[in-house]
C-alpha positions in Angstrom: 290.0 164.0 90.8 293.1 163.0 88.9 295.0 165.8 87.3 294.9 165.9 83.5 298.4 165.3 82.2 298.8 166.5 78.6 301.8 165.1 76.8 303.5 166.8 74.0 305.5 165.2 71.2 304.4 161.6 72.0 302.6 160.7 68.9 301.5 162.3 65.6 297.8 161.6 65.2 298.3 160.3 61.7 299.1 156.8 60.6 300.2 154.7 57.7 297.8 152.3 56.1 299.3 149.7 53.8 296.5 150.0 51.3 298.6 148.9 48.5 300.0 145.9 50.4 299.2 142.6 48.7 299.3 139.2 50.4 302.9 138.8 51.4 305.1 135.8 52.0 306.3 135.6 55.5 308.6 132.7 55.2 311.9 132.2 53.3 310.9 134.1 50.1 311.7 137.6 51.1 310.4 139.0 47.8 306.8 138.8 48.9 303.7 138.1 46.9 303.6 134.4 47.4 301.9 132.1 49.9 304.1 131.1 52.7 306.0 127.9 52.3 305.5 125.5 55.2 306.3 122.5 57.2 304.5 119.9 55.1 305.2 116.9 57.2 302.8 117.9 59.9 303.2 116.5 63.4 301.6 114.5 66.1 298.8 116.1 67.9 299.2 116.9 71.5 296.1 115.6 73.1 295.2 113.5 70.0 296.0 109.8 69.5 299.5 109.0 68.5 298.4 107.8 65.1 296.5 111.0 64.2 298.5 113.5 62.2 297.5 117.2 62.9 297.8 119.4 59.8 300.6 121.9 60.0 299.6 124.6 57.6 301.7 127.5 56.3 299.3 130.4 56.0 299.2 133.3 53.6 299.2 136.7 55.4 298.2 140.2 54.3 299.6 143.1 56.2 296.8 145.7 56.6 298.4 148.4 58.7 301.7 149.4 60.3 302.0 152.5 62.4 304.2 155.4 61.3 304.3 157.6 64.5 306.9 159.8 66.1 308.1 156.9 68.3 307.8 153.1 68.0 304.5 151.5 69.0 303.6 147.8 69.4 300.1 146.4 68.8 298.7 144.3 71.7 295.1 143.6 70.8 292.3 144.3 68.4 288.5 144.2 68.2 285.8 144.9 65.6 283.4 147.7 66.3 280.0 146.2 66.8 278.3 149.4 65.7 280.3 150.1 62.5 280.6 147.3 60.0 284.2 146.5 59.1 285.8 148.9 61.6 288.7 147.4 63.5 290.2 149.0 66.6 293.8 148.2 67.6 295.5 149.0 70.9 299.0 150.3 70.6 301.6 151.0 73.2 305.3 152.0 73.5 307.9 149.5 74.6 309.1 150.0 78.2 311.4 152.9 78.5 313.2 151.8 81.7 312.8 155.3 83.0 310.8 156.4 86.1 307.6 158.3 86.2 307.5 159.6 89.7 307.3 162.8 91.7 311.1 163.1 91.6 311.7 161.9 88.1 309.2 162.1 85.2 311.5 161.1 82.4 309.5 158.0 81.7 306.0 159.5 81.8 305.8 160.3 78.1 306.2 156.6 77.2 303.2 155.4 79.2 300.1 156.6 77.2 298.6 154.2 74.7 296.7 155.0 71.5 294.3 153.3 69.2 294.5 152.8 65.5 291.0 152.7 63.9 291.0 150.8 60.6 288.0 151.4 58.3 287.0 148.7 55.8 289.4 146.4 57.5 288.0 143.4 55.7 288.9 144.9 52.3 292.2 144.9 50.4 292.7 148.6 51.1 291.6 149.7 54.5 292.3 153.2 55.7 293.5 154.1 59.2 293.4 156.9 61.7 295.2 157.0 65.1 293.4 158.6 68.1 294.5 159.2 71.7 292.5 160.2 74.8 293.6 163.5 76.3 294.4 161.7 79.6 295.6 158.4 78.1 298.5 158.7 80.6 296.0 157.5 83.2 293.0 156.0 81.3 294.9 154.1 78.6 298.3 153.4 80.2 300.3 150.7 78.4 297.1 149.0 77.1 297.2 145.2 76.7 293.7 144.5 75.7 290.4 145.7 74.2 287.0 144.1 74.3 283.9 145.2 72.5 280.7 145.5 74.5 277.2 146.6 73.6 276.8 148.8 70.5 279.3 151.6 70.5 280.8 150.8 73.9 284.1 149.0 74.5 286.6 148.6 77.4 290.4 148.5 77.7 292.9 147.7 80.4 296.7 148.0 80.8 299.8 146.6 82.2 300.7 148.9 85.2 300.8 148.6 88.9 299.3 152.1 89.2 297.8 154.5 86.7 299.1 157.4 88.7 302.7 158.4 89.5 304.7 155.2 90.0 305.9 156.1 93.5 302.3 156.2 94.7 302.0 153.2 97.0 298.4 152.4 96.0 298.0 149.9 93.2 295.4 152.0 91.5 294.7 150.5 88.1 291.9 148.7 86.3 289.6 148.5 83.3 288.1 151.6 81.5 284.8 151.9 79.7 284.7 154.0 76.5 282.4 155.2 73.7 283.6 154.7 70.2 281.4 157.7 69.0 283.8 159.9 67.0 282.2 162.9 68.7 283.3 161.6 72.1 286.4 159.4 72.0 289.6 161.4 71.9 287.8 164.8 71.6 289.2 167.7 73.5 287.6 167.8 77.0 285.5 170.7 78.0 285.0 172.2 81.5 286.0 169.7 84.2 286.0 166.6 82.0 289.0 164.3 82.8 289.6 162.8 79.4 286.8 161.2 77.4 286.3 157.9 79.3 282.8 156.8 80.5 283.9 154.9 83.6 286.9 153.3 85.3 287.4 151.0 88.2 290.7 150.4 90.0 291.2 146.9 91.5 293.3 145.1 88.8 297.0 146.0 88.7 298.9 144.6 85.7 295.7 143.8 83.8 296.8 141.5 81.0 293.5 140.7 79.3 289.8 141.6 79.1 286.6 140.0 77.8 283.0 141.3 77.5 280.2 139.3 79.2 276.9 141.3 79.1 275.6 144.8 79.7 278.5 146.7 81.0 280.1 143.6 82.7 283.7 142.6 81.8 286.2 140.0 82.9 289.9 141.0 83.4 293.1 139.0 84.0 294.7 140.4 87.2 298.4 139.9 86.8 299.1 141.0 90.3 296.7 138.7 92.2 296.9 135.9 89.6 293.1 136.1 89.3 290.1 136.7 87.1 288.3 139.9 88.2 284.7 140.4 87.1 283.7 144.0 86.9 280.2 145.5 86.3 280.3 149.2 85.6 276.5 149.4 85.5 275.5 152.8 84.3 278.3 154.9 82.8 279.0 158.2 84.4 279.2 161.4 82.4 282.0 161.9 79.9 285.2 162.4 81.8 283.5 162.0 85.2 284.5 160.2 88.4 281.4 158.7 90.1 282.1 155.0 90.4 279.7 154.3 93.3 277.5 151.8 91.3 280.5 149.7 90.3 281.1 146.1 91.4 284.2 143.8 91.3 284.4 140.2 92.3 287.6 138.1 92.3 287.8 134.4 91.0 290.5 131.8 91.0 292.9 134.0 93.0 296.5 132.8 92.8 295.9 130.3 90.0 297.1 132.4 87.1 300.5 133.8 86.2 301.5 137.0 84.3 304.4 137.0 81.9 305.6 140.6 81.6 305.1 142.3 78.3 303.0 139.4 76.9 299.2 139.9 77.0 297.1 137.1 78.5 293.9 137.4 76.5 290.4 136.2 77.5 287.3 135.2 75.6 283.8 134.7 77.1 281.3 132.2 75.6 277.8 133.6 76.2 276.2 130.2 75.2 278.0 128.1 77.8 278.9 130.7 80.4 282.5 129.6 80.2 285.5 132.0 80.2 288.6 130.9 78.2 291.9 132.1 79.5 295.4 132.4 78.1 297.4 131.7 81.3 300.6 132.8 79.7 302.9 132.6 82.7 301.8 129.0 83.3 302.0 128.1 79.5 298.4 126.8 79.4 294.9 127.6 78.2 292.0 127.2 80.7 288.3 127.1 80.7 286.8 128.6 83.8 283.1 128.1 84.8 282.3 130.9 87.2 278.7 129.6 87.5 279.9 127.0 90.1 281.5 129.7 92.3 279.9 131.0 95.5 280.7 134.1 97.5 283.7 133.7 99.9 284.2 135.2 103.3 287.2 137.4 102.5 287.1 140.9 101.2 289.3 142.1 98.4 291.2 145.4 98.3 289.4 148.2 96.6 290.4 151.9 96.5 287.1 153.7 95.8 283.5 153.5 97.0 281.7 150.7 95.2 278.3 149.1 95.3 279.8 145.7 96.1 283.0 143.6 96.0 284.4 140.4 97.3 286.0 137.0 96.6 284.3 134.1 94.8 285.4 130.6 95.5 284.7 127.2 93.8 284.8 128.2 90.1 285.5 125.1 88.0 288.9 125.2 86.2 289.8 122.9 83.4 293.2 122.8 81.6 292.6 122.5 77.9 296.3 122.6 76.9 297.4 119.8 74.5 300.5 118.1 76.1 303.9 119.7 75.3 302.5 122.2 72.9 302.0 125.7 74.3 304.9 127.9 75.4 303.5 131.5 75.7 299.8 131.4 74.8 298.6 135.0 74.3 295.8 135.7 71.8 292.5 133.9 72.0 289.5 133.9 69.7 286.3 131.8 69.7 284.2 130.9 66.8 281.4 128.4 67.5 283.2 125.4 69.2 286.6 126.4 67.7 289.2 128.1 69.9 292.2 129.8 68.3 295.3 130.2 70.4 298.1 132.5 69.3 301.4 131.5 70.9 303.9 134.4 71.2 306.9 132.2 71.6 306.4 130.0 68.5 304.3 132.4 66.3 301.9 129.6 65.6 298.1 129.9 65.9 296.8 126.6 67.2 293.3 125.5 66.4 291.5 123.6 69.2 288.0 122.5 69.9 286.6 123.6 73.2 287.5 120.3 74.8 291.2 121.1 74.1 291.7 118.7 71.2 294.3 120.0 68.7 292.8 120.2 65.2 295.3 122.2 63.2 298.5 124.3 63.5 298.7 127.5 61.6 302.3 128.5 60.9 302.7 132.2 60.4 306.5 131.9 60.0 306.9 135.2 61.7 309.7 135.8 64.3 309.2 134.6 67.9 307.6 137.3 70.0 305.3 138.5 67.2 301.8 137.3 68.0 299.5 139.2 70.3 295.7 139.4 70.3 293.7 137.6 67.6 290.1 138.1 66.5 287.7 136.4 64.0 286.4 139.0 61.6 283.0 139.3 60.1 284.5 137.6 57.0 285.4 134.6 59.2 289.1 135.3 58.7 291.6 135.7 61.5 293.2 139.1 62.3 296.1 139.5 64.7 298.2 142.1 66.4 302.0 142.3 66.0 303.7 142.8 69.3 307.0 143.6 67.6 306.1 146.1 64.9 302.6 147.3 65.6 301.3 145.8 62.4 297.9 144.2 61.9 297.7 141.1 59.6 295.0 139.0 58.2 295.2 135.2 57.7 293.9 134.7 54.2 293.2 131.0 54.4 293.5 128.1 56.8 
């Protein structure tokens, strides 16, 4: 069992909600209150005919939340709670400290645990927010990059770390974690031998850069170490804070075909209707669709570090590059609504609107600084919400 590491002075479990914040200009008008001015000329579509002009739209943004914690936190991803209408969960992490977290030097350990901000009535003009942290977030929510909502109250996260133990441990022991959003479970002080409040964790995906829900308790992850997609099935969750992973499964797809870009999440989205997985392959500056249904089991095992029900490689998944030519630089956030794919590019701070064949339909110009855009999600109001990698803020796109 992992030792519980209780950290003091890392965060104050309170937060600031910008309830009074109106729609703000993010462009040249620093006074705020106006829609963002834009690039009215538009541009040629990558992947479209040379005579077709793709709209370049300056969008109006509303800032809904910005953390006010004891140390700076950056927002990486966000997801709406499927069991509580209008409730938005946001993963937050500290920037790299550059310090070690090892047996001999633990100065960097306090910067590793992530937290979540929970926004109530996020679709309103005045949401409220609360910040919560698991009691062993040092292991179970280390430097989170991504969150994906599953069935009902359950969700999963993963983080950007080689190991979720001390960093001089040679075993790359990291991977996705299953949680309950029940306020009587998540972040509550453990009792007895409970190790945090997680419901399950499997450990074969170092440097996990993205996660997507498929079905049941099955999730896809972006393995930044192997350059692969790893499909996990937790099956039945164990008891709160438990450690029995014996019914878990992990299978590896498209190994070596993806590339991690450090500190920039590579988000995923799964389309239950088509069975396709869409991938922000950030390090290769492209967006892919992957059809895992064409894959078959390969002959080679994959490294696992716990007793599992099954594991292995899968070969022959169909991969298609959907990237419009000469457009994407650092694709990070992905969201799917029907046959529309939204791609948030961290380098340009544009959200590109594609169809699922990769045709560019529109460019949404946030006019935010480069390096801002992280995860993006379509809300129940059909508006886009995105995480700010620089400030930890959450913003809503008011119109397209």
